[in-house]
VMD Tcl script that builds the backbone (N, CA, C; Angstrom):
set m [mol new atoms 432]
animate dup $m
set s [atomselect $m all]
$s set {name element resname resid chain x y z} {
  {N N MET 1 A 26.085 124.351 114.186}
  {CA C MET 1 A 26.463 123.283 113.592}
  {C C MET 1 A 26.488 123.191 112.323}
  {N N LYS 2 A 27.188 123.049 111.800}
  {CA C LYS 2 A 27.185 123.302 110.606}
  {C C LYS 2 A 27.900 121.832 109.608}
  {N N PHE 3 A 26.639 121.472 109.036}
  {CA C PHE 3 A 26.763 120.291 108.436}
  {C C PHE 3 A 27.183 120.442 107.145}
  {N N GLN 4 A 28.042 119.626 106.501}
  {CA C GLN 4 A 28.911 119.536 105.190}
  {C C GLN 4 A 28.340 118.749 104.394}
  {N N ARG 5 A 27.766 119.314 103.526}
  {CA C ARG 5 A 26.912 118.017 102.701}
  {C C ARG 5 A 27.938 117.517 101.799}
  {N N LYS 6 A 27.741 116.397 101.374}
  {CA C LYS 6 A 28.806 115.597 100.187}
  {C C LYS 6 A 28.600 116.166 98.518}
  {N N LYS 7 A 29.612 116.396 98.129}
  {CA C LYS 7 A 29.330 116.974 96.609}
  {C C LYS 7 A 28.957 115.848 95.781}
  {N N ARG 8 A 27.624 115.941 95.153}
  {CA C ARG 8 A 27.304 114.763 94.553}
  {C C ARG 8 A 27.931 114.863 92.897}
  {N N LEU 9 A 28.313 113.814 92.659}
  {CA C LEU 9 A 28.773 113.676 91.245}
  {C C LEU 9 A 27.943 113.565 90.181}
  {N N ILE 10 A 28.232 114.611 89.354}
  {CA C ILE 10 A 27.100 114.259 88.177}
  {C C ILE 10 A 27.372 113.294 87.171}
  {N N GLN 11 A 26.190 112.533 87.378}
  {CA C GLN 11 A 26.439 111.428 86.390}
  {C C GLN 11 A 25.838 111.505 85.213}
  {N N ASP 12 A 26.465 111.459 83.652}
  {CA C ASP 12 A 25.666 111.776 82.527}
  {C C ASP 12 A 26.306 110.339 81.904}
  {N N ILE 13 A 25.354 109.927 81.132}
  {CA C ILE 13 A 25.610 109.085 79.867}
  {C C ILE 13 A 26.334 109.179 78.873}
  {N N SER 14 A 27.381 109.428 78.037}
  {CA C SER 14 A 28.172 110.110 77.127}
  {C C SER 14 A 27.447 109.017 76.011}
  {N N VAL 15 A 26.747 109.782 75.120}
  {CA C VAL 15 A 26.048 108.997 73.645}
  {C C VAL 15 A 26.607 109.168 72.841}
  {N N THR 16 A 27.823 109.635 72.548}
  {CA C THR 16 A 28.418 109.983 71.415}
  {C C THR 16 A 28.943 108.789 70.636}
  {N N SER 17 A 29.819 108.070 71.418}
  {CA C SER 17 A 29.727 106.679 70.842}
  {C C SER 17 A 29.134 106.060 70.461}
  {N N MET 18 A 28.140 105.935 71.451}
  {CA C MET 18 A 27.068 105.216 70.580}
  {C C MET 18 A 26.322 105.649 69.413}
  {N N VAL 19 A 26.133 106.882 69.420}
  {CA C VAL 19 A 25.725 107.431 67.988}
  {C C VAL 19 A 26.797 107.339 66.557}
  {N N ASP 20 A 28.157 107.332 67.252}
  {CA C ASP 20 A 28.792 106.803 66.423}
  {C C ASP 20 A 28.703 105.950 65.510}
  {N N VAL 21 A 28.706 104.640 66.386}
  {CA C VAL 21 A 28.809 103.545 66.126}
  {C C VAL 21 A 27.067 103.067 65.155}
  {N N VAL 22 A 26.115 103.858 65.930}
  {CA C VAL 22 A 25.094 103.888 64.826}
  {C C VAL 22 A 25.161 104.344 63.358}
  {N N LEU 23 A 25.597 105.714 63.404}
  {CA C LEU 23 A 25.875 106.211 62.249}
  {C C LEU 23 A 26.734 105.099 61.552}
  {N N LEU 24 A 27.706 104.688 61.903}
  {CA C LEU 24 A 28.587 103.934 61.036}
  {C C LEU 24 A 27.836 102.614 60.238}
  {N N LEU 25 A 27.029 101.971 61.116}
  {CA C LEU 25 A 26.340 101.080 60.765}
  {C C LEU 25 A 25.320 101.554 59.762}
  {N N LEU 26 A 24.575 102.463 59.921}
  {CA C LEU 26 A 23.549 103.042 58.864}
  {C C LEU 26 A 24.524 103.273 57.561}
  {N N PHE 27 A 25.797 103.783 57.575}
  {CA C PHE 27 A 26.918 103.986 56.356}
  {C C PHE 27 A 26.514 102.664 55.936}
  {N N PHE 28 A 27.344 101.862 56.715}
  {CA C PHE 28 A 27.766 100.632 56.287}
  {C C PHE 28 A 26.716 100.028 55.332}
  {N N PHE 29 A 25.113 100.003 55.651}
  {CA C PHE 29 A 24.232 99.301 55.046}
  {C C PHE 29 A 23.722 99.927 53.740}
  {N N MET 30 A 24.172 101.053 54.104}
  {CA C MET 30 A 23.288 102.130 52.549}
  {C C MET 30 A 24.611 101.960 51.663}
  {N N VAL 31 A 25.595 101.675 51.859}
  {CA C VAL 31 A 26.809 101.594 51.142}
  {C C VAL 31 A 26.550 99.981 50.186}
  {N N SER 32 A 25.942 99.113 51.023}
  {CA C SER 32 A 26.121 97.515 50.584}
  {C C SER 32 A 24.855 97.250 50.236}
  {N N THR 33 A 24.054 98.325 50.713}
  {CA C THR 33 A 22.752 97.653 49.936}
  {C C THR 33 A 22.625 98.454 48.159}
  {N N THR 34 A 21.866 97.190 47.551}
  {CA C THR 34 A 22.179 97.465 46.262}
  {C C THR 34 A 20.796 98.224 45.877}
  {N N PHE 35 A 20.506 99.119 45.077}
  {CA C PHE 35 A 19.200 99.903 44.684}
  {C C PHE 35 A 18.746 99.682 43.410}
  {N N ASN 36 A 18.969 98.220 42.928}
  {CA C ASN 36 A 18.603 98.043 41.337}
  {C C ASN 36 A 17.135 97.739 41.572}
  {N N LYS 37 A 16.405 98.890 40.767}
  {CA C LYS 37 A 15.030 98.645 40.606}
  {C C LYS 37 A 14.941 98.060 39.236}
  {N N GLN 38 A 14.271 96.486 39.198}
  {CA C GLN 38 A 13.959 96.523 38.013}
  {C C GLN 38 A 12.714 97.203 37.229}
  {N N THR 39 A 12.766 97.345 36.252}
  {CA C THR 39 A 11.836 97.637 35.441}
  {C C THR 39 A 11.054 96.647 34.989}
  {N N GLN 40 A 10.218 96.312 34.625}
  {CA C GLN 40 A 9.157 95.412 33.973}
  {C C GLN 40 A 7.636 96.380 33.790}
  {N N VAL 41 A 7.695 96.087 32.580}
  {CA C VAL 41 A 6.282 96.640 31.842}
  {C C VAL 41 A 5.190 95.734 32.181}
  {N N LYS 42 A 4.188 95.850 32.829}
  {CA C LYS 42 A 3.102 95.259 32.727}
  {C C LYS 42 A 2.117 95.151 31.441}
  {N N ILE 43 A 2.289 94.068 30.521}
  {CA C ILE 43 A 1.245 94.186 29.090}
  {C C ILE 43 A 0.711 92.730 29.115}
  {N N LYS 44 A -0.497 93.021 28.404}
  {CA C LYS 44 A -1.100 91.489 27.973}
  {C C LYS 44 A -0.972 91.703 27.003}
  {N N LEU 45 A -0.228 90.690 26.099}
  {CA C LEU 45 A -0.116 90.301 24.932}
  {C C LEU 45 A -1.188 89.602 23.891}
  {N N PRO 46 A -1.667 89.984 22.359}
  {CA C PRO 46 A -2.935 89.320 22.143}
  {C C PRO 46 A -2.879 87.925 21.951}
  {N N GLU 47 A -3.545 87.287 22.024}
  {CA C GLU 47 A -3.246 85.595 21.460}
  {C C GLU 47 A -3.410 85.194 20.066}
  {N N ALA 48 A -2.472 84.276 19.643}
  {CA C ALA 48 A -2.922 84.113 18.455}
  {C C ALA 48 A -2.332 82.683 18.407}
  {N N ASN 49 A -2.749 81.971 17.004}
  {CA C ASN 49 A -2.393 80.443 16.842}
  {C C ASN 49 A -1.072 80.422 16.441}
  {N N GLY 50 A -0.252 79.421 16.643}
  {CA C GLY 50 A 0.896 79.335 15.894}
  {C C GLY 50 A 1.772 78.473 17.092}
  {N N THR 51 A 3.279 78.435 16.392}
  {CA C THR 51 A 4.043 77.503 17.312}
  {C C THR 51 A 5.181 79.060 17.737}
  {N N GLU 52 A 5.798 78.389 19.038}
  {CA C GLU 52 A 6.996 79.534 19.271}
  {C C GLU 52 A 8.067 79.209 18.712}
  {N N SER 53 A 8.765 80.369 18.401}
  {CA C SER 53 A 10.102 80.368 17.612}
  {C C SER 53 A 11.376 80.951 18.708}
  {N N GLU 54 A 11.906 80.353 18.230}
  {CA C GLU 54 A 13.547 80.305 18.842}
  {C C GLU 54 A 13.871 81.994 18.777}
  {N N PRO 55 A 13.952 82.646 20.223}
  {CA C PRO 55 A 14.362 84.007 19.752}
  {C C PRO 55 A 15.841 84.286 19.913}
  {N N ALA 56 A 15.928 85.461 18.880}
  {CA C ALA 56 A 17.722 85.551 18.363}
  {C C ALA 56 A 18.144 86.055 19.826}
  {N N ILE 57 A 19.252 85.901 19.715}
  {CA C ILE 57 A 20.396 86.357 20.935}
  {C C ILE 57 A 20.355 87.795 20.869}
  {N N ASP 58 A 20.677 88.302 19.557}
  {CA C ASP 58 A 20.967 89.824 19.551}
  {C C ASP 58 A 19.363 90.646 19.194}
  {N N THR 59 A 18.136 90.088 19.563}
  {CA C THR 59 A 17.066 90.981 19.106}
  {C C THR 59 A 16.408 92.103 20.351}
  {N N VAL 60 A 16.384 93.022 19.168}
  {CA C VAL 60 A 15.944 94.208 19.607}
  {C C VAL 60 A 14.678 94.301 19.959}
  {N N LYS 61 A 14.033 94.614 21.258}
  {CA C LYS 61 A 12.681 94.559 21.509}
  {C C LYS 61 A 12.473 95.885 22.090}
  {N N LEU 62 A 11.019 96.592 21.534}
  {CA C LEU 62 A 10.512 97.468 21.636}
  {C C LEU 62 A 9.059 97.152 22.203}
  {N N THR 63 A 8.755 97.258 23.715}
  {CA C THR 63 A 7.568 97.141 24.206}
  {C C THR 63 A 6.411 98.428 24.674}
  {N N ILE 64 A 5.387 98.158 24.240}
  {CA C ILE 64 A 4.350 99.446 24.100}
  {C C ILE 64 A 3.279 99.045 25.118}
  {N N ASP 65 A 2.969 99.957 25.975}
  {CA C ASP 65 A 1.775 99.829 27.117}
  {C C ASP 65 A 0.487 99.987 26.489}
  {N N ALA 66 A -0.458 99.980 27.362}
  {CA C ALA 66 A -1.575 100.168 27.032}
  {C C ALA 66 A -1.991 101.875 26.618}
  {N N ARG 67 A -1.136 102.353 27.180}
  {CA C ARG 67 A -1.268 104.169 27.122}
  {C C ARG 67 A -0.261 104.330 25.637}
  {N N GLY 68 A 0.702 103.538 24.976}
  {CA C GLY 68 A 0.966 103.893 23.946}
  {C C GLY 68 A 2.601 104.676 24.370}
  {N N VAL 69 A 3.348 104.047 25.744}
  {CA C VAL 69 A 4.494 104.632 25.890}
  {C C VAL 69 A 5.406 103.502 25.716}
  {N N TYR 70 A 6.574 103.889 25.150}
  {CA C TYR 70 A 7.246 103.013 24.270}
  {C C TYR 70 A 8.690 102.537 25.618}
  {N N TYR 71 A 9.013 101.422 25.805}
  {CA C TYR 71 A 10.226 101.372 26.335}
  {C C TYR 71 A 10.865 100.485 25.479}
  {N N LEU 72 A 12.249 100.834 25.511}
  {CA C LEU 72 A 13.086 99.916 24.612}
  {C C LEU 72 A 14.316 99.200 25.308}
  {N N ASP 73 A 14.344 97.953 24.943}
  {CA C ASP 73 A 14.979 97.045 25.858}
  {C C ASP 73 A 16.675 97.318 25.651}
  {N N ASP 74 A 17.362 97.860 26.509}
  {CA C ASP 74 A 18.745 98.045 26.284}
  {C C ASP 74 A 19.913 97.071 26.182}
  {N N ASN 75 A 21.172 97.220 26.342}
  {CA C ASN 75 A 21.775 96.103 26.092}
  {C C ASN 75 A 22.140 95.275 27.247}
  {N N ASP 76 A 21.815 96.116 28.488}
  {CA C ASP 76 A 21.433 95.200 29.896}
  {C C ASP 76 A 20.448 94.180 30.056}
  {N N GLY 77 A 19.484 94.237 28.918}
  {CA C GLY 77 A 18.407 93.384 28.718}
  {C C GLY 77 A 16.955 93.958 29.606}
  {N N MET 78 A 17.236 95.207 29.984}
  {CA C MET 78 A 16.343 95.630 30.949}
  {C C MET 78 A 15.135 96.644 30.058}
  {N N ALA 79 A 14.095 97.043 30.207}
  {CA C ALA 79 A 13.444 97.977 29.403}
  {C C ALA 79 A 13.242 98.864 30.028}
  {N N HIS 80 A 13.657 100.090 29.343}
  {CA C HIS 80 A 13.729 102.108 29.344}
  {C C HIS 80 A 12.892 102.515 28.840}
  {N N GLU 81 A 12.309 103.481 29.785}
  {CA C GLU 81 A 11.105 104.164 28.850}
  {C C GLU 81 A 12.068 105.269 28.424}
  {N N LEU 82 A 11.460 105.495 26.785}
  {CA C LEU 82 A 12.203 106.711 26.418}
  {C C LEU 82 A 11.591 108.419 26.925}
  {N N LEU 83 A 12.420 109.297 26.810}
  {CA C LEU 83 A 12.380 110.530 27.210}
  {C C LEU 83 A 11.118 110.923 27.081}
  {N N ASN 84 A 10.524 110.793 25.557}
  {CA C ASN 84 A 9.294 111.313 25.286}
  {C C ASN 84 A 9.054 110.003 24.188}
  {N N GLN 85 A 7.227 110.375 23.808}
  {CA C GLN 85 A 6.877 109.696 22.743}
  {C C GLN 85 A 7.037 109.960 21.491}
  {N N LYS 86 A 7.849 110.849 21.380}
  {CA C LYS 86 A 7.760 111.351 20.105}
  {C C LYS 86 A 8.250 110.437 18.731}
  {N N ARG 87 A 8.172 110.426 17.446}
  {CA C ARG 87 A 8.778 109.397 16.573}
  {C C ARG 87 A 10.036 109.583 16.216}
  {N N GLU 88 A 10.514 111.006 16.207}
  {CA C GLU 88 A 12.145 111.340 16.127}
  {C C GLU 88 A 12.631 110.609 17.309}
  {N N THR 89 A 12.266 110.702 18.791}
  {CA C THR 89 A 12.935 110.278 19.574}
  {C C THR 89 A 12.967 108.454 19.914}
  {N N LEU 90 A 11.999 107.994 19.306}
  {CA C LEU 90 A 11.977 106.578 19.037}
  {C C LEU 90 A 13.182 106.090 17.887}
  {N N LEU 91 A 13.007 106.857 16.874}
  {CA C LEU 91 A 13.712 106.787 15.637}
  {C C LEU 91 A 15.044 106.585 16.132}
  {N N GLN 92 A 15.812 107.731 16.844}
  {CA C GLN 92 A 16.886 107.796 16.914}
  {C C GLN 92 A 17.335 106.948 18.159}
  {N N ALA 93 A 16.484 106.291 18.957}
  {CA C ALA 93 A 16.942 105.573 19.845}
  {C C ALA 93 A 17.199 103.952 19.208}
  {N N LEU 94 A 16.098 103.732 17.970}
  {CA C LEU 94 A 16.324 102.555 17.364}
  {C C LEU 94 A 17.582 102.739 16.573}
  {N N ARG 95 A 17.981 103.769 15.781}
  {CA C ARG 95 A 19.063 103.822 15.304}
  {C C ARG 95 A 20.201 103.555 15.888}
  {N N LYS 96 A 20.437 103.978 17.223}
  {CA C LYS 96 A 21.579 103.990 18.033}
  {C C LYS 96 A 21.791 102.349 18.426}
  {N N ARG 97 A 20.783 101.526 18.302}
  {CA C ARG 97 A 20.864 100.000 18.944}
  {C C ARG 97 A 20.702 99.386 17.616}
  {N N ASN 98 A 20.470 99.791 16.234}
  {CA C ASN 98 A 20.912 98.751 15.224}
  {C C ASN 98 A 22.535 98.655 14.560}
  {N N ASN 99 A 22.645 97.535 14.318}
  {CA C ASN 99 A 23.848 97.150 13.744}
  {C C ASN 99 A 23.314 97.083 12.015}
  {N N GLN 100 A 24.288 98.208 11.381}
  {CA C GLN 100 A 23.967 98.357 10.036}
  {C C GLN 100 A 24.616 96.707 9.551}
  {N N ALA 101 A 25.899 95.992 10.065}
  {CA C ALA 101 A 26.542 95.428 9.289}
  {C C ALA 101 A 25.438 93.854 9.371}
  {N N SER 102 A 25.209 93.658 10.364}
  {CA C SER 102 A 24.309 92.398 10.736}
  {C C SER 102 A 23.085 92.848 11.425}
  {N N PRO 103 A 22.021 93.217 10.602}
  {CA C PRO 103 A 20.691 93.825 11.632}
  {C C PRO 103 A 20.173 92.725 12.062}
  {N N ALA 104 A 19.816 93.126 13.456}
  {CA C ALA 104 A 19.320 92.362 14.486}
  {C C ALA 104 A 17.633 91.948 14.027}
  {N N PRO 105 A 17.073 91.185 14.349}
  {CA C PRO 105 A 15.405 91.084 14.371}
  {C C PRO 105 A 14.926 91.935 15.359}
  {N N PHE 106 A 13.758 92.603 14.924}
  {CA C PHE 106 A 12.925 93.987 15.582}
  {C C PHE 106 A 11.370 93.031 16.308}
  {N N VAL 107 A 11.623 93.126 17.642}
  {CA C VAL 107 A 10.028 92.154 17.862}
  {C C VAL 107 A 9.255 93.686 18.932}
  {N N ILE 108 A 8.320 93.652 18.365}
  {CA C ILE 108 A 7.195 94.421 19.096}
  {C C ILE 108 A 6.448 93.813 20.106}
  {N N ASN 109 A 6.688 94.343 21.159}
  {CA C ASN 109 A 5.858 93.620 22.284}
  {C C ASN 109 A 4.509 94.559 22.850}
  {N N ALA 110 A 3.247 94.814 22.305}
  {CA C ALA 110 A 2.464 95.661 22.028}
  {C C ALA 110 A 1.448 94.894 22.898}
  {N N ASP 111 A 0.856 95.522 23.926}
  {CA C ASP 111 A -0.418 95.314 24.998}
  {C C ASP 111 A -1.367 95.503 23.786}
  {N N GLY 112 A -2.148 94.465 23.978}
  {CA C GLY 112 A -3.775 94.350 23.285}
  {C C GLY 112 A -4.502 95.503 23.388}
  {N N LYS 113 A -4.184 96.284 24.232}
  {CA C LYS 113 A -5.321 97.464 24.356}
  {C C LYS 113 A -4.191 98.749 23.764}
  {N N THR 114 A -3.337 98.725 23.122}
  {CA C THR 114 A -2.042 99.762 22.730}
  {C C THR 114 A -3.268 100.286 21.687}
  {N N PRO 115 A -2.830 101.720 21.433}
  {CA C PRO 115 A -3.845 102.703 20.182}
  {C C PRO 115 A -2.453 102.161 19.024}
  {N N HIS 116 A -3.598 101.997 18.238}
  {CA C HIS 116 A -2.944 101.600 17.086}
  {C C HIS 116 A -2.259 102.294 16.413}
  {N N GLN 117 A -2.007 103.521 16.397}
  {CA C GLN 117 A -1.324 104.784 16.098}
  {C C GLN 117 A 0.227 104.438 16.820}
  {N N ALA 118 A 0.403 104.331 17.821}
  {CA C ALA 118 A 1.471 103.696 18.537}
  {C C ALA 118 A 2.077 102.592 17.947}
  {N N VAL 119 A 1.217 101.948 17.403}
  {CA C VAL 119 A 1.962 100.605 16.738}
  {C C VAL 119 A 2.461 100.662 15.372}
  {N N VAL 120 A 1.618 101.859 14.525}
  {CA C VAL 120 A 2.147 102.035 13.399}
  {C C VAL 120 A 3.424 103.192 13.585}
  {N N THR 121 A 3.476 103.779 14.535}
  {CA C THR 121 A 4.275 105.042 14.586}
  {C C THR 121 A 5.767 103.872 14.626}
  {N N ALA 122 A 5.621 102.843 15.546}
  {CA C ALA 122 A 6.764 101.935 15.875}
  {C C ALA 122 A 7.181 101.379 14.435}
  {N N LEU 123 A 6.631 100.987 14.009}
  {CA C LEU 123 A 6.622 100.219 12.673}
  {C C LEU 123 A 7.430 101.004 11.417}
  {N N GLU 124 A 6.637 102.475 11.538}
  {CA C GLU 124 A 7.693 103.287 10.599}
  {C C GLU 124 A 8.758 103.691 11.599}
  {N N ALA 125 A 8.957 103.848 12.275}
  {CA C ALA 125 A 10.483 104.127 12.726}
  {C C ALA 125 A 11.337 103.212 12.826}
  {N N ALA 126 A 10.751 101.684 12.632}
  {CA C ALA 126 A 11.762 100.382 13.045}
  {C C ALA 126 A 12.203 100.358 11.243}
  {N N SER 127 A 11.565 100.597 10.617}
  {CA C SER 127 A 11.655 100.584 8.867}
  {C C SER 127 A 12.635 101.454 8.509}
  {N N ALA 128 A 12.588 102.863 9.100}
  {CA C ALA 128 A 13.291 104.226 9.090}
  {C C ALA 128 A 14.658 103.798 9.392}
  {N N ALA 129 A 14.648 102.967 10.875}
  {CA C ALA 129 A 16.294 102.811 11.291}
  {C C ALA 129 A 16.585 101.992 10.659}
  {N N GLY 130 A 16.158 100.955 9.595}
  {CA C GLY 130 A 17.042 99.937 9.140}
  {C C GLY 130 A 16.673 98.611 9.185}
  {N N PHE 131 A 15.774 98.562 10.195}
  {CA C PHE 131 A 15.280 97.037 10.652}
  {C C PHE 131 A 14.433 96.346 9.435}
  {N N SER 132 A 14.949 95.300 8.974}
  {CA C SER 132 A 14.181 94.214 8.157}
  {C C SER 132 A 13.318 93.462 8.594}
  {N N HIS 133 A 13.621 92.738 9.553}
  {CA C HIS 133 A 13.069 91.503 10.054}
  {C C HIS 133 A 12.401 91.923 11.585}
  {N N ILE 134 A 11.030 92.326 11.134}
  {CA C ILE 134 A 10.290 93.208 12.159}
  {C C ILE 134 A 9.189 92.249 12.297}
  {N N SER 135 A 8.800 91.542 13.774}
  {CA C SER 135 A 7.606 90.813 14.133}
  {C C SER 135 A 6.801 90.978 15.477}
  {N N PHE 136 A 5.626 90.632 15.872}
  {CA C PHE 136 A 5.007 90.916 16.721}
  {C C PHE 136 A 5.030 89.886 17.872}
  {N N ALA 137 A 5.301 89.882 19.158}
  {CA C ALA 137 A 5.073 89.009 20.277}
  {C C ALA 137 A 3.866 88.762 20.425}
  {N N THR 138 A 3.288 87.407 20.526}
  {CA C THR 138 A 1.946 87.528 21.113}
  {C C THR 138 A 2.100 86.148 21.869}
  {N N GLU 139 A 0.716 85.834 22.664}
  {CA C GLU 139 A 0.796 84.348 23.850}
  {C C GLU 139 A 0.027 83.533 22.618}
  {N N THR 140 A 0.348 82.056 22.971}
  {CA C THR 140 A -0.466 81.138 22.142}
  {C C THR 140 A -1.681 81.066 23.091}
  {N N LYS 141 A -3.007 80.904 22.372}
  {CA C LYS 141 A -4.153 80.785 22.753}
  {C C LYS 141 A -4.258 79.456 23.905}
  {N N SER 142 A -5.244 79.549 24.737}
  {CA C SER 142 A -5.247 78.313 25.546}
  {C C SER 142 A -6.491 77.713 24.971}
  {N N ALA 143 A -6.368 76.303 25.176}
  {CA C ALA 143 A -7.454 75.531 24.354}
  {C C ALA 143 A -8.595 75.513 25.246}
  {N N PRO 144 A -9.672 75.549 24.731}
  {CA C PRO 144 A -10.991 75.933 25.543}
  {C C PRO 144 A -11.547 74.617 26.373}
}
mol reanalyze $m
mol bondsrecalc $m
mol representation Tube
mol addrep $m
């Protein structure tokens, strides 16, 4: 007796369309997500007595962290680290930001533990770039 076996259909699940959908979703989320990295330099300003002044609209701000690294605020308001810490690089960046027709105030935000040489170099570069209104940012002393 010859028994005939039924041919079994091979059933497989096609995952191609599922992979396409997942990749499209991944691509959509990658494109729609903003990768804006906020650059904030953590510094502790020295304390001083005095009154708080009104900041000028077009103030040029130079931040120096505790290691003596320079960060210059760009037109977008974000602090960007300079390529290197040489005086010539700082001077070139400051000249680019200075408007000779109406020079903006220049504010140095230096950490309390910043090396003195880094602050002096910043002052010399600001003076050579044509800034005449140079000031230092401080925190007001808290009452004991």
